[in-house]
N, C-alpha and C positions, 0 to 999 in steps of 0.2 A: 480545404474548407476553412475560411476565417472564423474566428470566434470573437465575441465582443468582450470588452473590459467593463467591469461594473465599478462605478464610483458614486459618490454622494456629494451633495452640496447643501449647506444649511440655509434655510429660508425663514422669513419672519411671518408670523401669523398673529391673530388677536390674543392668543394665550401664551405666546413665547416663540420658540423655534421648533422647526421640524426639518427632518432630513428628506430631501428628494433624491431618489436614485436615478441614475442615467446609465445607459448602455452605450459604449463608444466603440466604433469600428474605424479601422484605417490609421493613418499616421497622425498622432496627436499633435504634431508640429505643422500639419497642413493648414494654411490660412483659409483654404476653401472649406467652409463648414455648411452642412445641411442638417437641420433639425427635423426629425420625424415625430409627430405628436399623434397619439392614438385616440380612439373613441371613448365614450363615457364609461363603459364597464370593462375596457380592455387594458392593455399594458404594452410597454415599449418593445417587447420581443415580437409583437405583430409584424415588425418591419425587418425581421432577419433576412428574408429573401431580397428585399429591395436594398438593404444595407450592403449585402454581399455584392450586389450588382453595381453599387456606387462607390465602395470604399477604396477603389483604385484611384479615383479622381478626387474624392472628398474625405474629410474627417466627418463621419456620420455619427450623430448623437441622437439617441432615442430615449427620452425621459419616461420614467414611470410617474405620471402625474400623481400628486399627493393623494394618499388613500388607496393607491393601487400598487400592485407588484411588490417591489422591494422597498418602496417608499414608506415613510411613517404614516400613521393614521392621525387625523386631527382630533384634538380634545373637544373642539366645538364644530359640529357638523355644518353650521352656518357658513363655515369657510370653504365648503365645497361648491364654489361658484367661479364664474369666468374671470372677474376682475382679480381675484386672488391667484388664479392659475397664471394669468398674464404676468403678475408681479413675480411669481416664482420663476417664470421663464427669463425675465429680465435679470434676476440673480444668477440663473444658470449661464446666460450669455456673458455676464461679467466674469464668472469662473472660467469660462472657456477662452476669455480674452478675444472673443470674436468681434471684429470690427463690422463685418457684414455677414449675413447668413442667407441661405436659401431655406425655404420652409415647406414641408409636406405635412398636411394635417388632415386626418380622417375624422369626419363628423365633429365631435367636440374639439378634437385637435385642430381642425380647420377654423373653428370659431376662436380658439385661443390665438392662432396665427393672425386671424382677421383683426382681433383686438390689438395685437402688437403692431401689425403692419399699418394700422390706421393712425398711430401716434406720430406726432411731429418728430423728425429725426430718427425714425425707426430704422433698425439695422437690417430689416428684411428687404432684399433686393430682387427676389424672385419667389413666387409662392404657388403652391399647388393646393387647391381646396378640393378634398375628396368627398363628394356627395353631401355637401352642406352649403347652405346659403342663409341670408338674413331672414327669410320667411320659412317657418317650419310648421306644417299643419299640426294642430293640437292633437288630432287622433293618432298621428304617428308617435307623438310623445307619450300618449296614453298606452300605446302598444309596448313601448320600452318599459314604462313604469310598471306594467303588469308582472314583469319578471325581475326587475332590478331590486337587489337586496334581499331576495328570498333566502331563508336559511336551508340551503340544500347541501346534502352530503352524498358522496358516491363511494362505492367500495373499490372501484378501479378507475384507471385513466380511460380505459375503453368505455366504461359506463358514462363517465363524465363527457367524453367526446360525443357520444350519441345524444346526450341531453343538449349540449351546446349546439350541436348541429340542428336540433329541432327548433331552436329559437333563433337560428342564424341563417335561415334559408336565403335571405337577401344577399349573403356574401358571395353567392354564385357557386359554380361547380369546382370542387377540389378533389384530388385523389385522397384516398384514406391516409396515405403517408403525409401529405400536405396538411390534412386536417388534424392529425395527431400532433404534428409540429406546432400548429397554431393553438392546440389545446393545452399541451403540457405546461407552458408558462402561465396559464390561466388558473392553475391549481396550487393549493398549499396542502401539505400533509396534515391530516387531522385524525389522531389516533391511528387506527388501522386503515383509514380511508383518505378521502380528499374533500376539501371545500374550496370555494372560489377565493381568489387571491385578494379581493378588494374589501374595504370597509363597508359593511352593509349600510352605514350611515350616509354614504354618498347619495342614497335615495331620498334623504330627508328634504333638502332644498329642492330636489327635482320634483318630488310629489307635492310640494307646496305651490307649484305653479298652477294657476287657474286660467281658464279661457279669458277672463277679464284682464289678466296681466299681460296677455300675449301681444296686444297692439303696441304697448309701450316698449316692450322688449324688441319687437320687430323694428320699430322706428329707430331705436338706438343702434341696432345692427346694420340697418340700411345706411344710417349716417356714418357709421364706421366704414362700411364698404365703399361709400362714395369718397371717403378720404384716402383710400389706398391708392398709391401711385406706382407700385412696382408691377412688372409683367406678371399676369396671373393666369394659371391654367385651371379650369374647372372640370373635374371629372364627375360623371354621373352614371349611375347604374340605370339602364333604360327602364327598369321596372321599379325604381325607387319610389317609396311613399314619403320620404323625408325631404327630398329635393324635387319639387314638382317641375314639369316642363316650363310652366310660366315663369317661375322664379329663375330657373337656369337661363331662359331667354333674356329676362330683364338684366341679369348679371353680365350678359355679353354686350349690353347696350348702355350701361352706366358705370360710374366708378372707374375701375381699371379696365373695363371692357374685356372681361375674361375670354380667353379662347376656350371653347367648349368641346369636350370629347366624351362621347357616350359609349358605354360597353353594353352590348346585347346580352340578354339572359342573365343579368345581374340586377339586384335591387339595392338595398342599403346594407352594406356599402362594399364597393370593390376592395378586396383585401391586398391588392398589389403583390400578389404571389405568382399568378400565372404570367408567362413570358410576355404576352401582348400588353398587359397592364404595366409591367416593369419597363418595357421598351418605350411606352408613351411618356412615362415620367422622366426616364433618362434623357430622351430626346429633347424634352422641354427644358430641363435643368441645365443641360450641357450645350444647348443650342445658342446661336448668335444673339 
């Protein structure tokens, strides 16, 4: 069983510098690099199973986006937004000395990849967008906002796992062992118990979104999507409320004309832990 190496890179923000943590698997000298970027309230260890399946062929890098996991928290919560996350990833790629990369992004991590892949001269040459697209229903965002940043504490890992499972039904079916493996990196010791790993302030800019702001954000994301030139695989949980069938279909018909793969009995978002999901990602990344 491989284990990741933990490292950090300094990034610039509006108040100074912050350290972004990243987990690295495989040969650090391997020029084939895949970056795996997590969702809004998650962290880089979500990709442990996928990384173990890829690290024979790739240098696999799984950042903890700022404010999450082992990364610093920002002094100004206004910095918890996509453009700043994209800038941090540019700094990370410079640290890795990666001339080109493949990208796997779940939810928010997919939007970060989309932002980076849309830039002229982007280093992303192949991209997997996991259950996310330019159009996101506002009620799906409200559902996430209902639990994001709540000051919750648990007496045990088991208790935390049960709570996280209750708000993560869209992730699909996992064994208890798989779920505990996904839960442990989500927690930080707090006295005699545990709290969530992330800065509660990540909810501040998220909750500031209003229905009136949504059309402009959506238009900007579609413009970015239409600028993407690399082969793109779009994964969708068949029961997802965040990536609608209409949006997924549109993504196969414009921009990079993504190849769409749906997983039955999964909502938002497939966790890329079960063998079928891992196999689909491997086949796309390593394919001709």
